Predicted model as a PDB file, atoms N, CA, C, CB and O in Angstrom, pLDDT in the B-factor column:
MODEL        1                                                                  
ATOM      1  N   UNK A   1       0.813  -1.105  -0.066  1.00 76.00           N  
ATOM      2  CA  UNK A   1      -0.054  -0.006   0.104  1.00 76.00           C  
ATOM      3  C   UNK A   1       0.807   1.261   0.052  1.00 76.00           C  
ATOM      4  CB  UNK A   1      -0.853  -0.125   1.421  1.00 76.00           C  
ATOM      5  O   UNK A   1       1.792   1.388   0.780  1.00 76.00           O  
ATOM      6  N   UNK A   2       0.469   2.066  -0.702  1.00 85.00           N  
ATOM      7  CA  UNK A   2       1.337   3.370  -0.761  1.00 85.00           C  
ATOM      8  C   UNK A   2       1.032   4.234   0.504  1.00 85.00           C  
ATOM      9  CB  UNK A   2       1.003   4.273  -2.148  1.00 85.00           C  
ATOM     10  O   UNK A   2      -0.087   4.167   1.011  1.00 85.00           O  
ATOM     11  N   UNK A   3       2.010   5.053   1.030  1.00 90.00           N  
ATOM     12  CA  UNK A   3       1.840   5.839   2.189  1.00 90.00           C  
ATOM     13  C   UNK A   3       2.105   7.171   1.596  1.00 90.00           C  
ATOM     14  CB  UNK A   3       2.771   5.445   3.421  1.00 90.00           C  
ATOM     15  O   UNK A   3       3.115   7.359   0.919  1.00 90.00           O  
ATOM     16  N   UNK A   4       1.258   8.076   1.818  1.00 91.00           N  
ATOM     17  CA  UNK A   4       0.993   9.392   1.303  1.00 91.00           C  
ATOM     18  C   UNK A   4       1.756  10.425   2.532  1.00 91.00           C  
ATOM     19  CB  UNK A   4      -0.824   9.621   1.089  1.00 91.00           C  
ATOM     20  O   UNK A   4       1.374  10.375   3.701  1.00 91.00           O  
ATOM     21  N   UNK A   5       2.797  11.284   2.112  1.00 90.00           N  
ATOM     22  CA  UNK A   5       3.527  12.077   3.309  1.00 90.00           C  
ATOM     23  C   UNK A   5       3.172  13.612   2.729  1.00 90.00           C  
ATOM     24  CB  UNK A   5       5.471  11.698   3.486  1.00 90.00           C  
ATOM     25  O   UNK A   5       3.437  13.886   1.558  1.00 90.00           O  
ATOM     26  N   UNK A   6       2.648  14.444   3.493  1.00 90.00           N  
ATOM     27  CA  UNK A   6       2.558  15.880   3.201  1.00 90.00           C  
ATOM     28  C   UNK A   6       3.322  16.550   4.266  1.00 90.00           C  
ATOM     29  CB  UNK A   6       1.088  16.408   3.134  1.00 90.00           C  
ATOM     30  O   UNK A   6       3.085  16.303   5.449  1.00 90.00           O  
ATOM     31  N   UNK A   7       4.181  17.343   3.918  1.00 90.00           N  
ATOM     32  CA  UNK A   7       5.056  18.209   4.562  1.00 90.00           C  
ATOM     33  C   UNK A   7       4.713  19.739   4.517  1.00 90.00           C  
ATOM     34  CB  UNK A   7       6.335  17.978   3.998  1.00 90.00           C  
ATOM     35  O   UNK A   7       5.183  20.401   3.592  1.00 90.00           O  
ATOM     36  N   UNK A   8       4.025  20.260   5.339  1.00 90.00           N  
ATOM     37  CA  UNK A   8       3.763  21.774   5.170  1.00 90.00           C  
ATOM     38  C   UNK A   8       4.911  22.572   4.915  1.00 90.00           C  
ATOM     39  CB  UNK A   8       3.140  22.355   6.347  1.00 90.00           C  
ATOM     40  O   UNK A   8       5.956  22.412   5.546  1.00 90.00           O  
ATOM     41  N   UNK A   9       4.769  23.433   4.012  1.00 87.00           N  
ATOM     42  CA  UNK A   9       5.810  24.419   3.923  1.00 87.00           C  
ATOM     43  C   UNK A   9       5.968  25.508   4.771  1.00 87.00           C  
ATOM     44  CB  UNK A   9       5.772  24.913   2.845  1.00 87.00           C  
ATOM     45  O   UNK A   9       4.976  26.214   4.950  1.00 87.00           O  
ATOM     46  N   UNK A  10       7.044  25.803   5.350  1.00 84.00           N  
ATOM     47  CA  UNK A  10       7.219  26.856   6.405  1.00 84.00           C  
ATOM     48  C   UNK A  10       7.147  28.228   5.698  1.00 84.00           C  
ATOM     49  CB  UNK A  10       8.634  26.685   7.203  1.00 84.00           C  
ATOM     50  O   UNK A  10       7.782  28.406   4.658  1.00 84.00           O  
ATOM     51  N   UNK A  11       6.534  29.010   6.138  1.00 82.00           N  
ATOM     52  CA  UNK A  11       6.263  30.465   5.781  1.00 82.00           C  
ATOM     53  C   UNK A  11       5.744  30.507   4.372  1.00 82.00           C  
ATOM     54  CB  UNK A  11       7.575  31.383   5.907  1.00 82.00           C  
ATOM     55  O   UNK A  11       4.591  30.126   4.172  1.00 82.00           O  
ATOM     56  N   UNK A  12       6.579  30.989   3.249  1.00 84.00           N  
ATOM     57  CA  UNK A  12       6.076  31.242   1.888  1.00 84.00           C  
ATOM     58  C   UNK A  12       6.297  29.886   1.101  1.00 84.00           C  
ATOM     59  CB  UNK A  12       6.861  32.524   1.176  1.00 84.00           C  
ATOM     60  O   UNK A  12       5.687  29.719   0.044  1.00 84.00           O  
ATOM     61  N   UNK A  13       7.109  28.964   1.561  1.00 84.00           N  
ATOM     62  CA  UNK A  13       7.513  27.899   0.731  1.00 84.00           C  
ATOM     63  C   UNK A  13       6.330  26.975   0.588  1.00 84.00           C  
ATOM     64  CB  UNK A  13       8.741  27.188   1.289  1.00 84.00           C  
ATOM     65  O   UNK A  13       5.383  26.954   1.374  1.00 84.00           O  
ATOM     66  N   UNK A  14       6.473  26.152  -0.563  1.00 86.00           N  
ATOM     67  CA  UNK A  14       5.275  25.345  -0.805  1.00 86.00           C  
ATOM     68  C   UNK A  14       5.366  24.048   0.045  1.00 86.00           C  
ATOM     69  CB  UNK A  14       5.128  25.008  -2.351  1.00 86.00           C  
ATOM     70  O   UNK A  14       6.433  23.617   0.484  1.00 86.00           O  
ATOM     71  N   UNK A  15       4.318  23.541   0.213  1.00 88.00           N  
ATOM     72  CA  UNK A  15       4.271  22.173   0.799  1.00 88.00           C  
ATOM     73  C   UNK A  15       4.971  21.080  -0.020  1.00 88.00           C  
ATOM     74  CB  UNK A  15       2.839  21.770   0.986  1.00 88.00           C  
ATOM     75  O   UNK A  15       5.094  21.240  -1.234  1.00 88.00           O  
ATOM     76  N   UNK A  16       5.426  20.003   0.570  1.00 90.00           N  
ATOM     77  CA  UNK A  16       6.096  18.816  -0.182  1.00 90.00           C  
ATOM     78  C   UNK A  16       5.142  17.729  -0.058  1.00 90.00           C  
ATOM     79  CB  UNK A  16       7.554  18.359   0.408  1.00 90.00           C  
ATOM     80  O   UNK A  16       4.753  17.385   1.058  1.00 90.00           O  
ATOM     81  N   UNK A  17       4.675  17.076  -1.273  1.00 92.00           N  
ATOM     82  CA  UNK A  17       3.969  15.851  -1.225  1.00 92.00           C  
ATOM     83  C   UNK A  17       4.810  14.702  -1.772  1.00 92.00           C  
ATOM     84  CB  UNK A  17       2.691  15.978  -1.976  1.00 92.00           C  
ATOM     85  O   UNK A  17       5.431  14.787  -2.831  1.00 92.00           O  
ATOM     86  N   UNK A  18       4.794  13.609  -0.980  1.00 93.00           N  
ATOM     87  CA  UNK A  18       5.515  12.396  -1.286  1.00 93.00           C  
ATOM     88  C   UNK A  18       4.454  11.148  -1.426  1.00 93.00           C  
ATOM     89  CB  UNK A  18       6.622  12.135  -0.109  1.00 93.00           C  
ATOM     90  O   UNK A  18       3.338  11.156  -0.908  1.00 93.00           O  
ATOM     91  N   UNK A  19       4.932  10.192  -2.125  1.00 95.00           N  
ATOM     92  CA  UNK A  19       4.257   8.951  -1.875  1.00 95.00           C  
ATOM     93  C   UNK A  19       5.493   7.846  -1.738  1.00 95.00           C  
ATOM     94  CB  UNK A  19       3.143   8.609  -3.134  1.00 95.00           C  
ATOM     95  O   UNK A  19       6.461   7.783  -2.496  1.00 95.00           O  
ATOM     96  N   UNK A  20       5.235   7.006  -0.613  1.00 94.00           N  
ATOM     97  CA  UNK A  20       6.261   6.070  -0.392  1.00 94.00           C  
ATOM     98  C   UNK A  20       5.641   4.705  -0.829  1.00 94.00           C  
ATOM     99  CB  UNK A  20       6.764   6.095   1.124  1.00 94.00           C  
ATOM    100  O   UNK A  20       4.497   4.375  -0.520  1.00 94.00           O  
ATOM    101  N   UNK A  21       6.513   3.918  -1.592  1.00 93.00           N  
ATOM    102  CA  UNK A  21       5.988   2.683  -2.255  1.00 93.00           C  
ATOM    103  C   UNK A  21       7.082   1.692  -1.957  1.00 93.00           C  
ATOM    104  CB  UNK A  21       5.695   2.849  -3.885  1.00 93.00           C  
ATOM    105  O   UNK A  21       8.276   1.810  -2.233  1.00 93.00           O  
ATOM    106  N   UNK A  22       6.452   0.659  -1.323  1.00 92.00           N  
ATOM    107  CA  UNK A  22       7.345  -0.516  -0.998  1.00 92.00           C  
ATOM    108  C   UNK A  22       6.942  -1.662  -1.614  1.00 92.00           C  
ATOM    109  CB  UNK A  22       7.431  -0.807   0.391  1.00 92.00           C  
ATOM    110  O   UNK A  22       5.780  -2.065  -1.559  1.00 92.00           O  
ATOM    111  N   UNK A  23       7.974  -2.312  -2.300  1.00 90.00           N  
ATOM    112  CA  UNK A  23       7.784  -3.467  -3.000  1.00 90.00           C  
ATOM    113  C   UNK A  23       8.761  -4.615  -2.386  1.00 90.00           C  
ATOM    114  CB  UNK A  23       8.030  -3.172  -4.513  1.00 90.00           C  
ATOM    115  O   UNK A  23       9.519  -4.413  -1.438  1.00 90.00           O  
ATOM    116  N   UNK A  24       8.637  -5.720  -3.001  1.00 91.00           N  
ATOM    117  CA  UNK A  24       9.360  -6.930  -2.496  1.00 91.00           C  
ATOM    118  C   UNK A  24      10.931  -6.794  -2.263  1.00 91.00           C  
ATOM    119  CB  UNK A  24       9.126  -8.055  -3.500  1.00 91.00           C  
ATOM    120  O   UNK A  24      11.526  -7.225  -1.275  1.00 91.00           O  
ATOM    121  N   UNK A  25      11.483  -6.140  -3.313  1.00 95.00           N  
ATOM    122  CA  UNK A  25      12.895  -5.874  -3.454  1.00 95.00           C  
ATOM    123  C   UNK A  25      13.223  -4.399  -3.420  1.00 95.00           C  
ATOM    124  CB  UNK A  25      13.393  -6.466  -4.715  1.00 95.00           C  
ATOM    125  O   UNK A  25      14.366  -4.090  -3.755  1.00 95.00           O  
ATOM    126  N   UNK A  26      12.427  -3.497  -3.081  1.00 94.00           N  
ATOM    127  CA  UNK A  26      12.694  -2.085  -3.439  1.00 94.00           C  
ATOM    128  C   UNK A  26      11.783  -1.229  -2.586  1.00 94.00           C  
ATOM    129  CB  UNK A  26      12.459  -1.803  -4.985  1.00 94.00           C  
ATOM    130  O   UNK A  26      10.772  -1.768  -2.138  1.00 94.00           O  
ATOM    131  N   UNK A  27      12.026   0.058  -2.307  1.00 94.00           N  
ATOM    132  CA  UNK A  27      11.373   0.929  -1.821  1.00 94.00           C  
ATOM    133  C   UNK A  27      11.730   2.297  -2.374  1.00 94.00           C  
ATOM    134  CB  UNK A  27      11.479   0.794  -0.544  1.00 94.00           C  
ATOM    135  O   UNK A  27      12.911   2.598  -2.546  1.00 94.00           O  
ATOM    136  N   UNK A  28      10.727   3.142  -2.661  1.00 94.00           N  
ATOM    137  CA  UNK A  28      10.938   4.538  -3.307  1.00 94.00           C  
ATOM    138  C   UNK A  28       9.930   5.460  -2.650  1.00 94.00           C  
ATOM    139  CB  UNK A  28      10.722   4.535  -4.964  1.00 94.00           C  
ATOM    140  O   UNK A  28       8.871   5.155  -2.102  1.00 94.00           O  
ATOM    141  N   UNK A  29      10.588   6.880  -2.852  1.00 93.00           N  
ATOM    142  CA  UNK A  29       9.888   7.892  -2.390  1.00 93.00           C  
ATOM    143  C   UNK A  29       9.660   8.599  -3.708  1.00 93.00           C  
ATOM    144  CB  UNK A  29      10.583   8.684  -1.261  1.00 93.00           C  
ATOM    145  O   UNK A  29      10.598   8.941  -4.429  1.00 93.00           O  
ATOM    146  N   UNK A  30       8.244   8.834  -4.038  1.00 94.00           N  
ATOM    147  CA  UNK A  30       7.975   9.597  -5.401  1.00 94.00           C  
ATOM    148  C   UNK A  30       7.475  10.985  -5.036  1.00 94.00           C  
ATOM    149  CB  UNK A  30       6.827   8.826  -6.377  1.00 94.00           C  
ATOM    150  O   UNK A  30       6.639  11.215  -4.163  1.00 94.00           O  
ATOM    151  N   UNK A  31       8.064  11.859  -5.782  1.00 93.00           N  
ATOM    152  CA  UNK A  31       7.628  13.357  -5.586  1.00 93.00           C  
ATOM    153  C   UNK A  31       7.241  14.092  -6.859  1.00 93.00           C  
ATOM    154  CB  UNK A  31       8.785  14.179  -4.937  1.00 93.00           C  
ATOM    155  O   UNK A  31       7.114  15.316  -6.876  1.00 93.00           O  
ATOM    156  N   UNK A  32       7.068  13.371  -7.853  1.00 93.00           N  
ATOM    157  CA  UNK A  32       6.630  14.236  -9.069  1.00 93.00           C  
ATOM    158  C   UNK A  32       5.334  14.341  -8.884  1.00 93.00           C  
ATOM    159  CB  UNK A  32       6.914  13.706 -10.486  1.00 93.00           C  
ATOM    160  O   UNK A  32       4.663  13.345  -8.612  1.00 93.00           O  
ATOM    161  N   UNK A  33       4.789  15.585  -9.006  1.00 91.00           N  
ATOM    162  CA  UNK A  33       3.354  15.894  -9.006  1.00 91.00           C  
ATOM    163  C   UNK A  33       2.481  15.008  -9.646  1.00 91.00           C  
ATOM    164  CB  UNK A  33       3.126  17.084  -9.557  1.00 91.00           C  
ATOM    165  O   UNK A  33       1.517  14.611  -8.991  1.00 91.00           O  
ATOM    166  N   UNK A  34       2.646  14.572 -10.941  1.00 95.00           N  
ATOM    167  CA  UNK A  34       1.695  13.765 -11.639  1.00 95.00           C  
ATOM    168  C   UNK A  34       1.635  12.264 -11.101  1.00 95.00           C  
ATOM    169  CB  UNK A  34       2.049  13.795 -13.130  1.00 95.00           C  
ATOM    170  O   UNK A  34       0.617  11.575 -11.155  1.00 95.00           O  
ATOM    171  N   UNK A  35       2.924  11.823 -10.547  1.00 94.00           N  
ATOM    172  CA  UNK A  35       2.870  10.480  -9.948  1.00 94.00           C  
ATOM    173  C   UNK A  35       2.080  10.479  -8.589  1.00 94.00           C  
ATOM    174  CB  UNK A  35       4.329   9.950  -9.725  1.00 94.00           C  
ATOM    175  O   UNK A  35       1.329   9.557  -8.275  1.00 94.00           O  
ATOM    176  N   UNK A  36       2.317  11.623  -7.781  1.00 93.00           N  
ATOM    177  CA  UNK A  36       1.711  11.563  -6.493  1.00 93.00           C  
ATOM    178  C   UNK A  36       0.216  11.679  -6.827  1.00 93.00           C  
ATOM    179  CB  UNK A  36       2.250  12.705  -5.487  1.00 93.00           C  
ATOM    180  O   UNK A  36      -0.554  10.930  -6.225  1.00 93.00           O  
ATOM    181  N   UNK A  37      -0.217  12.458  -7.638  1.00 93.00           N  
ATOM    182  CA  UNK A  37      -1.538  12.599  -8.055  1.00 93.00           C  
ATOM    183  C   UNK A  37      -2.134  11.254  -8.546  1.00 93.00           C  
ATOM    184  CB  UNK A  37      -1.598  13.639  -9.110  1.00 93.00           C  
ATOM    185  O   UNK A  37      -3.252  10.860  -8.213  1.00 93.00           O  
ATOM    186  N   UNK A  38      -1.412  10.682  -9.250  1.00 94.00           N  
ATOM    187  CA  UNK A  38      -2.030   9.147  -9.903  1.00 94.00           C  
ATOM    188  C   UNK A  38      -2.130   8.402  -8.732  1.00 94.00           C  
ATOM    189  CB  UNK A  38      -0.996   8.219 -11.086  1.00 94.00           C  
ATOM    190  O   UNK A  38      -3.121   7.682  -8.615  1.00 94.00           O  
ATOM    191  N   UNK A  39      -1.194   8.434  -7.729  1.00 92.00           N  
ATOM    192  CA  UNK A  39      -1.531   7.293  -6.670  1.00 92.00           C  
ATOM    193  C   UNK A  39      -2.689   7.813  -5.762  1.00 92.00           C  
ATOM    194  CB  UNK A  39      -0.172   6.900  -5.686  1.00 92.00           C  
ATOM    195  O   UNK A  39      -3.457   7.010  -5.231  1.00 92.00           O  
ATOM    196  N   UNK A  40      -2.804   9.070  -5.599  1.00 92.00           N  
ATOM    197  CA  UNK A  40      -3.815   9.496  -4.694  1.00 92.00           C  
ATOM    198  C   UNK A  40      -5.318   9.116  -5.547  1.00 92.00           C  
ATOM    199  CB  UNK A  40      -3.565  11.239  -4.316  1.00 92.00           C  
ATOM    200  O   UNK A  40      -6.297   8.748  -4.898  1.00 92.00           O  
ATOM    201  N   UNK A  41      -5.363   9.224  -6.760  1.00 94.00           N  
ATOM    202  CA  UNK A  41      -6.467   8.804  -7.518  1.00 94.00           C  
ATOM    203  C   UNK A  41      -6.652   7.304  -7.218  1.00 94.00           C  
ATOM    204  CB  UNK A  41      -6.258   9.102  -9.031  1.00 94.00           C  
ATOM    205  O   UNK A  41      -7.592   6.899  -6.534  1.00 94.00           O  
ATOM    206  N   UNK A  42      -5.658   6.444  -7.791  1.00 92.00           N  
ATOM    207  CA  UNK A  42      -5.692   5.094  -7.552  1.00 92.00           C  
ATOM    208  C   UNK A  42      -6.226   4.788  -6.048  1.00 92.00           C  
ATOM    209  CB  UNK A  42      -4.284   4.538  -7.815  1.00 92.00           C  
ATOM    210  O   UNK A  42      -7.078   3.913  -5.895  1.00 92.00           O  
ATOM    211  N   UNK A  43      -5.779   5.427  -5.075  1.00 91.00           N  
ATOM    212  CA  UNK A  43      -6.003   4.997  -3.714  1.00 91.00           C  
ATOM    213  C   UNK A  43      -7.511   5.322  -3.451  1.00 91.00           C  
ATOM    214  CB  UNK A  43      -4.990   5.738  -2.664  1.00 91.00           C  
ATOM    215  O   UNK A  43      -8.203   4.637  -2.698  1.00 91.00           O  
ATOM    216  N   UNK A  44      -7.986   6.457  -4.152  1.00 92.00           N  
ATOM    217  CA  UNK A  44      -9.285   6.600  -3.876  1.00 92.00           C  
ATOM    218  C   UNK A  44     -10.278   5.768  -4.592  1.00 92.00           C  
ATOM    219  CB  UNK A  44      -9.561   7.834  -4.044  1.00 92.00           C  
ATOM    220  O   UNK A  44     -11.436   5.696  -4.182  1.00 92.00           O  
ATOM    221  N   UNK A  45      -9.862   5.120  -5.671  1.00 95.00           N  
ATOM    222  CA  UNK A  45     -10.553   4.035  -6.359  1.00 95.00           C  
ATOM    223  C   UNK A  45     -10.637   2.875  -5.599  1.00 95.00           C  
ATOM    224  CB  UNK A  45      -9.954   3.707  -7.574  1.00 95.00           C  
ATOM    225  O   UNK A  45     -11.687   2.234  -5.598  1.00 95.00           O  
ATOM    226  N   UNK A  46      -9.646   2.509  -4.935  1.00 92.00           N  
ATOM    227  CA  UNK A  46      -9.541   1.374  -4.129  1.00 92.00           C  
ATOM    228  C   UNK A  46     -10.444   1.516  -2.963  1.00 92.00           C  
ATOM    229  CB  UNK A  46      -8.155   1.148  -3.714  1.00 92.00           C  
ATOM    230  O   UNK A  46     -11.193   0.585  -2.666  1.00 92.00           O  
ATOM    231  N   UNK A  47     -10.424   2.752  -2.199  1.00 93.00           N  
ATOM    232  CA  UNK A  47     -11.174   2.870  -1.161  1.00 93.00           C  
ATOM    233  C   UNK A  47     -12.652   2.929  -1.412  1.00 93.00           C  
ATOM    234  CB  UNK A  47     -10.748   3.908  -0.512  1.00 93.00           C  
ATOM    235  O   UNK A  47     -13.394   2.477  -0.540  1.00 93.00           O  
ATOM    236  N   UNK A  48     -13.186   3.463  -2.565  1.00 95.00           N  
ATOM    237  CA  UNK A  48     -14.269   3.430  -3.084  1.00 95.00           C  
ATOM    238  C   UNK A  48     -14.940   2.054  -3.326  1.00 95.00           C  
ATOM    239  CB  UNK A  48     -14.109   4.105  -4.104  1.00 95.00           C  
ATOM    240  O   UNK A  48     -16.124   1.889  -3.032  1.00 95.00           O  
ATOM    241  N   UNK A  49     -14.157   1.035  -3.881  1.00 95.00           N  
ATOM    242  CA  UNK A  49     -14.425  -0.219  -4.096  1.00 95.00           C  
ATOM    243  C   UNK A  49     -14.393  -1.219  -2.817  1.00 95.00           C  
ATOM    244  CB  UNK A  49     -13.534  -0.587  -5.091  1.00 95.00           C  
ATOM    245  O   UNK A  49     -14.930  -2.325  -2.875  1.00 95.00           O  
ATOM    246  N   UNK A  50     -13.762  -0.775  -1.725  1.00 95.00           N  
ATOM    247  CA  UNK A  50     -13.760  -1.595  -0.609  1.00 95.00           C  
ATOM    248  C   UNK A  50     -14.967  -1.684   0.165  1.00 95.00           C  
ATOM    249  CB  UNK A  50     -12.796  -1.227   0.184  1.00 95.00           C  
ATOM    250  O   UNK A  50     -15.804  -0.782   0.150  1.00 95.00           O  
ATOM    251  N   UNK A  51     -15.108  -2.877   0.932  1.00 96.00           N  
ATOM    252  CA  UNK A  51     -16.320  -3.206   1.821  1.00 96.00           C  
ATOM    253  C   UNK A  51     -16.148  -2.137   2.866  1.00 96.00           C  
ATOM    254  CB  UNK A  51     -16.348  -4.798   2.482  1.00 96.00           C  
ATOM    255  O   UNK A  51     -15.084  -1.518   2.870  1.00 96.00           O  
ATOM    256  N   UNK A  52     -17.011  -1.872   3.690  1.00 95.00           N  
ATOM    257  CA  UNK A  52     -16.992  -1.067   4.939  1.00 95.00           C  
ATOM    258  C   UNK A  52     -16.639  -2.210   6.254  1.00 95.00           C  
ATOM    259  CB  UNK A  52     -18.622  -0.234   5.117  1.00 95.00           C  
ATOM    260  O   UNK A  52     -16.614  -3.426   6.068  1.00 95.00           O  
ATOM    261  N   UNK A  53     -16.434  -1.692   7.302  1.00 95.00           N  
ATOM    262  CA  UNK A  53     -15.821  -2.472   8.324  1.00 95.00           C  
ATOM    263  C   UNK A  53     -16.732  -3.574   8.700  1.00 95.00           C  
ATOM    264  CB  UNK A  53     -15.466  -1.641   9.510  1.00 95.00           C  
ATOM    265  O   UNK A  53     -16.237  -4.674   8.945  1.00 95.00           O  
ATOM    266  N   UNK A  54     -17.968  -3.404   8.770  1.00 96.00           N  
ATOM    267  CA  UNK A  54     -18.914  -4.459   9.025  1.00 96.00           C  
ATOM    268  C   UNK A  54     -19.222  -5.540   7.936  1.00 96.00           C  
ATOM    269  CB  UNK A  54     -20.115  -3.828   9.352  1.00 96.00           C  
ATOM    270  O   UNK A  54     -19.317  -6.744   8.177  1.00 96.00           O  
ATOM    271  N   UNK A  55     -19.375  -4.925   6.641  1.00 96.00           N  
ATOM    272  CA  UNK A  55     -19.565  -5.911   5.628  1.00 96.00           C  
ATOM    273  C   UNK A  55     -18.178  -6.844   5.518  1.00 96.00           C  
ATOM    274  CB  UNK A  55     -19.935  -5.135   4.213  1.00 96.00           C  
ATOM    275  O   UNK A  55     -18.255  -7.997   5.093  1.00 96.00           O  
ATOM    276  N   UNK A  56     -16.929  -6.267   5.924  1.00 96.00           N  
ATOM    277  CA  UNK A  56     -15.677  -6.831   5.679  1.00 96.00           C  
ATOM    278  C   UNK A  56     -15.650  -8.033   6.671  1.00 96.00           C  
ATOM    279  CB  UNK A  56     -14.482  -5.773   5.872  1.00 96.00           C  
ATOM    280  O   UNK A  56     -15.323  -9.169   6.326  1.00 96.00           O  
ATOM    281  N   UNK A  57     -16.029  -7.675   7.955  1.00 96.00           N  
ATOM    282  CA  UNK A  57     -16.016  -8.906   8.993  1.00 96.00           C  
ATOM    283  C   UNK A  57     -16.982  -9.950   8.530  1.00 96.00           C  
ATOM    284  CB  UNK A  57     -16.449  -8.460  10.533  1.00 96.00           C  
ATOM    285  O   UNK A  57     -16.735 -11.137   8.747  1.00 96.00           O  
ATOM    286  N   UNK A  58     -18.110  -9.563   7.882  1.00 96.00           N  
ATOM    287  CA  UNK A  58     -19.154 -10.527   7.506  1.00 96.00           C  
ATOM    288  C   UNK A  58     -18.627 -11.362   6.307  1.00 96.00           C  
ATOM    289  CB  UNK A  58     -20.521  -9.778   7.136  1.00 96.00           C  
ATOM    290  O   UNK A  58     -18.808 -12.578   6.242  1.00 96.00           O  
ATOM    291  N   UNK A  59     -18.036 -10.723   5.462  1.00 96.00           N  
ATOM    292  CA  UNK A  59     -17.549 -11.427   4.149  1.00 96.00           C  
ATOM    293  C   UNK A  59     -16.436 -12.369   4.691  1.00 96.00           C  
ATOM    294  CB  UNK A  59     -16.932 -10.312   2.921  1.00 96.00           C  
ATOM    295  O   UNK A  59     -16.474 -13.514   4.242  1.00 96.00           O  
ATOM    296  N   UNK A  60     -15.290 -12.029   5.729  1.00 96.00           N  
ATOM    297  CA  UNK A  60     -14.193 -12.713   6.048  1.00 96.00           C  
ATOM    298  C   UNK A  60     -15.012 -13.969   6.721  1.00 96.00           C  
ATOM    299  CB  UNK A  60     -13.093 -11.841   6.995  1.00 96.00           C  
ATOM    300  O   UNK A  60     -14.657 -15.080   6.329  1.00 96.00           O  
ATOM    301  N   UNK A  61     -15.905 -13.922   7.541  1.00 96.00           N  
ATOM    302  CA  UNK A  61     -16.644 -14.904   8.173  1.00 96.00           C  
ATOM    303  C   UNK A  61     -17.187 -15.963   7.319  1.00 96.00           C  
ATOM    304  CB  UNK A  61     -17.648 -14.321   8.848  1.00 96.00           C  
ATOM    305  O   UNK A  61     -17.080 -17.169   7.542  1.00 96.00           O  
ATOM    306  N   UNK A  62     -17.824 -15.376   6.247  1.00 96.00           N  
ATOM    307  CA  UNK A  62     -18.565 -16.249   5.215  1.00 96.00           C  
ATOM    308  C   UNK A  62     -17.445 -17.096   4.657  1.00 96.00           C  
ATOM    309  CB  UNK A  62     -19.365 -15.371   3.994  1.00 96.00           C  
ATOM    310  O   UNK A  62     -17.432 -18.318   4.806  1.00 96.00           O  
ATOM    311  N   UNK A  63     -16.522 -16.438   4.023  1.00 96.00           N  
ATOM    312  CA  UNK A  63     -15.266 -17.134   3.220  1.00 96.00           C  
ATOM    313  C   UNK A  63     -14.626 -18.255   4.410  1.00 96.00           C  
ATOM    314  CB  UNK A  63     -13.893 -15.753   2.680  1.00 96.00           C  
ATOM    315  O   UNK A  63     -14.351 -19.395   4.036  1.00 96.00           O  
ATOM    316  N   UNK A  64     -14.466 -17.952   5.489  1.00 95.00           N  
ATOM    317  CA  UNK A  64     -13.947 -18.695   6.600  1.00 95.00           C  
ATOM    318  C   UNK A  64     -14.789 -19.940   6.680  1.00 95.00           C  
ATOM    319  CB  UNK A  64     -13.968 -17.875   7.929  1.00 95.00           C  
ATOM    320  O   UNK A  64     -14.235 -21.035   6.578  1.00 95.00           O  
ATOM    321  N   UNK A  65     -16.185 -19.841   6.869  1.00 95.00           N  
ATOM    322  CA  UNK A  65     -17.001 -20.943   6.963  1.00 95.00           C  
ATOM    323  C   UNK A  65     -16.938 -21.758   5.627  1.00 95.00           C  
ATOM    324  CB  UNK A  65     -18.401 -20.496   7.309  1.00 95.00           C  
ATOM    325  O   UNK A  65     -16.834 -22.984   5.681  1.00 95.00           O  
ATOM    326  N   UNK A  66     -16.994 -21.133   4.492  1.00 94.00           N  
ATOM    327  CA  UNK A  66     -17.212 -21.933   3.360  1.00 94.00           C  
ATOM    328  C   UNK A  66     -15.752 -22.680   2.985  1.00 94.00           C  
ATOM    329  CB  UNK A  66     -17.807 -20.974   2.146  1.00 94.00           C  
ATOM    330  O   UNK A  66     -15.745 -23.494   2.061  1.00 94.00           O  
ATOM    331  N   UNK A  67     -14.632 -22.409   3.655  1.00 92.00           N  
ATOM    332  CA  UNK A  67     -13.462 -23.057   3.412  1.00 92.00           C  
ATOM    333  C   UNK A  67     -12.978 -24.070   4.560  1.00 92.00           C  
ATOM    334  CB  UNK A  67     -12.482 -22.026   3.162  1.00 92.00           C  
ATOM    335  O   UNK A  67     -11.824 -24.499   4.571  1.00 92.00           O  
ATOM    336  N   UNK A  68     -13.879 -24.406   5.472  1.00 87.00           N  
ATOM    337  CA  UNK A  68     -13.495 -25.127   6.440  1.00 87.00           C  
ATOM    338  C   UNK A  68     -13.641 -26.704   6.212  1.00 87.00           C  
ATOM    339  CB  UNK A  68     -14.183 -24.652   7.528  1.00 87.00           C  
ATOM    340  O   UNK A  68     -13.295 -27.490   7.094  1.00 87.00           O  
TER     341      UNK A  68                                                      
ENDMDL                                                                          
END                                                                             
C-alpha cells in the first residue's frame, strides 16, 4: 500500500507531497506531482471499491465458513 506524506511548507515555501511505495525488493519515495496525483487517484478508487468494516467482517466470516 502506498503511504502519502504531506510536509507543510514553512512561511511562503510550498508544501512537499510524497508517496512512499514499498515492493518486495525495493522502496521508493516519489515526489513528481503527476505521479503523486496518480497514486492519490488510485487510492481513492480502491477505497471506493472496498467493503466497509461491518461488511468486511461478515465477508471474512462467510469465506472462513465456506473453506472449513
